[in-house]
N, C-alpha and C positions, 0 to 999 in steps of 0.2 A: 387179434381176436376182438370181436365186438361184444359189447355188454349184452346185446340181445341175440347173439348167435343161436341159430337153430329154432328160434321162435317164429311163429307165424302170426301176422297181424292183418286185420280187416279194418279199413278206414272208410266209413261212409262219407259221402261228400268229398271224396279223395281227389277230385279235380278242381275243387274250389280254392279260394285263397288260403285259408287256414288249413284245410284238409291236405292240400298239396305240400305245404310246409311240414305237416305231421308225417306224411308219407316219406318225404325226403329224409327227415331226421331218424325215423325208425329204421329205414333202409340203411342209412349211414352207420347205424349202431349194430348192424348185422342181421336184422329181421328180414324175413321174406314177407313182403307187403302186397296186399291186394287193395287197389284203389277203387272202391265201389262208387259208381256214379251213373248218371244217365247218358253221358257222352264222354268221349276221350278228349274232347276239346276243353282246355282249361279256361278258367275265368281270368287268368293272367297270361300274358303273351305266349303265343306258340301252341303247338299241339302236344298231346301226350304229356308225360311227366313222370315223376318217380313212381315206382311200384308197378305191378301188373294191373292193367285196367280190367275191371270186372263190371259188366253191365248190371246195375243194382238199383232197382226202384224200391226205395224203402217203404212206399205206400202199398206195395203189392205183396201179399202174403206168399203167393206162388213164386214170385221172382226172388224174394228174400230166401225162401226155402231152397230154391234151386241154386242160388249163389253160395249158400253155406254148404250144400251138398257137393258143389264143384270143388270148393276148397278142401273138403274132406277127401274127395277122390284124388286130388292132386298132391296134397300135403300130408293127409292123415292126422292132422292136428290143427288146433287153433288156440293161441295163447293170449292174444290181445285184441280187443274190440274197441274201436274209437267211433262213437256215434257223433259225427261232426256235421251230418247233413242238416240243413236248416234254411228257412226263409224268413223274411219280415213282411208284415202287412202294416203299412203306415196309415192307420185310421183310428178314429175313436170308436167306441162301441156302437154309437148311433150310425156311423158311416160304414161300419163293417157289415158286409152281406153275409148271409148264411154260407154261401159258397166260399167266401174269403175265410170264414171261421173254420169250416170243415177242411179246407185245403191246408191251412197252416198247422192245424192239429194233426192232420194225416202225416205231414212230413216231420214236424218237430217232435211230436209226442208218439204217435203210433209207429213211426219209423224207428224210434229208439226202442219201443216195446217189441216190435217184430224182430228186429235184428238181434236184440239180446235174447229173446225167447228161443230162437232157433240156433243161436250160438252156444247156449248153455250146455247142451250135451257134450260137445267137444271141449268146452272150457273146463268141465268137471274132470277131464282126463289130464289137464295140464298141471304141472307142478308149480306154475307161477301165473295163474290166470288173473287178468285184469280187464275190467270194463271201464272205459273213460267216456263219460257223456259230456256233451257241450251244453251247459246251462248258460246263464248270463247274470250280470249284476241287475238286469231288468227283472229277474226273478225275485229280487229283494226290494228294489225301489223302482218306481215307474218313470219312464220318459214320456213326454206328451205324445199323443197320437200313435201309441204302440200297444193298444189295449190287448189285442189278441196275442201279439208276440209275448207280452209280459205274462199272460195267462199260460202260454205253452211252456215258458221257461220255469215258472213256478211248478208246473206239473213234472217237468224233467227233474227238478231238484228233489221232489218227493219220491219219484220212482227210483232215483238213485239211492236214497236212503233205504227204501223198502227192499230193493234187491240186495243191498249190502247186508241187511239183517237176515234175509231169507237164505242167502247163498254163501255168507261168510263161513258157516260150518262146513261147507264143501270146498273151502280153500279159494273161493273166488272173491277178489276185491273189487269194489265198485265205488267210483268217485266221479265227481263232476267238476269241470273247470267253468268258472263263471267270469268271462271276460267283460271288460268295459269297452272303451273305444279302441278297436283294432283296425289297422290300416288295411282293409280288404275292400273288394268291390261292394259288399253289403253296406259298409260305412259310407262309401262314396255315393251310393244311391239315396242315402238319408239326407244329403245336402239339398235344400230346396232349390227349385229352378230359379235362375236369375241371381244366385248367390255365387260370388267368386270362390272357387274351391280353395285357393290359397288362403284367403281371409277366413273361410270357415275352419280350416285346419288350425290357424293361429288361435281362433276363439276356442276351439276344442282343446287345444293344448293348454291354454291359459287357465281352464277350470280344474286342471289336474294338479295335485301337489307336486308331482314330478315334472310338471310343465312339458309333458310329452304324451303322445298316444302310443299304444302298443303295436307290435308287429306280429305277423304270422309266426315268425321265429320264436317270439316270446311264448306263444301258445304251444308250439312244438316242443320247446324246452321243458315245459311243465308236463306235457303229455308223456315225454320220454321218462321223466323222473317217476311219474305215477305208474308207468309200465315196468319199471326196473325193480330189481330186488331191494334197492335202497328204500323203496316205499312199502316194504313188506308189511308194516304195521299200520298203514294208512288205508282206511276204508270208511265208506259212509259219509264222506266229507264233501263240502262245497268249497272249492278252492278259488277264492276271488282274486282275479288278476286284472286290476283296473287302475294301476298307477296311483292308488290312494283316493280315487274319486269318491267312492261311497263311504270313506272314513270321515268325511268332513260335513259340516253344515253348509248347505248351499246358501250363499249370501252375496250381497252386492260387492263387487270387486272394484276398487278404485284403480285408476291407471297405474299408479306406482306399486300396486300389488301384483302386477302381471310379470 
């Protein structure tokens, strides 16, 4: 028997690096999982992946509504929503176009809003409803040239708290996971052109107290806990998962400190 037997989950961005790992973990724990994404081709090797693929454009109100309705028709319930869909725009405010700004907000923020909005009626009927949003440590502190991304993650953090307050009386828990450096295609895209990926990884690991970066499995483990009954008293919280990166003062590191 799985911990999440009989529960139904929707994971947006379910064919991405972290989303795919989340789908696999929830499915392994017994949940029926819908992997909502734009394509069934994953961002990591091969096609398809865990969970049932569901065409799901988080920026389209009609498509979000239709996807939720399909889950209701097929399963009659929804217990877990993981808002994992997201993109980065690697620019300063001055370099960011209005189209860049609107696109990243449409996916990272409006997508979280629309998916949660249309999932809430079914979640109210669940005895163990849980919404888990993907925030970022960049919603607390800023990386260079990620102005719009940082702004979206700050917004995700606050909608998480607002939904937890509004819907806690209905038995719906809402939390956000705030990862730091996670080994996904998004992180690989952040490496500047001409920089050796192996050297960049070593440098990234060196600034973390744990001297390592996270994995999609680390993300999936925390999602699973927040979706489970063990987290029944956890809501409205921003769970930072960054290897201790944001716990320290950023300072010059001498070679023997690495």
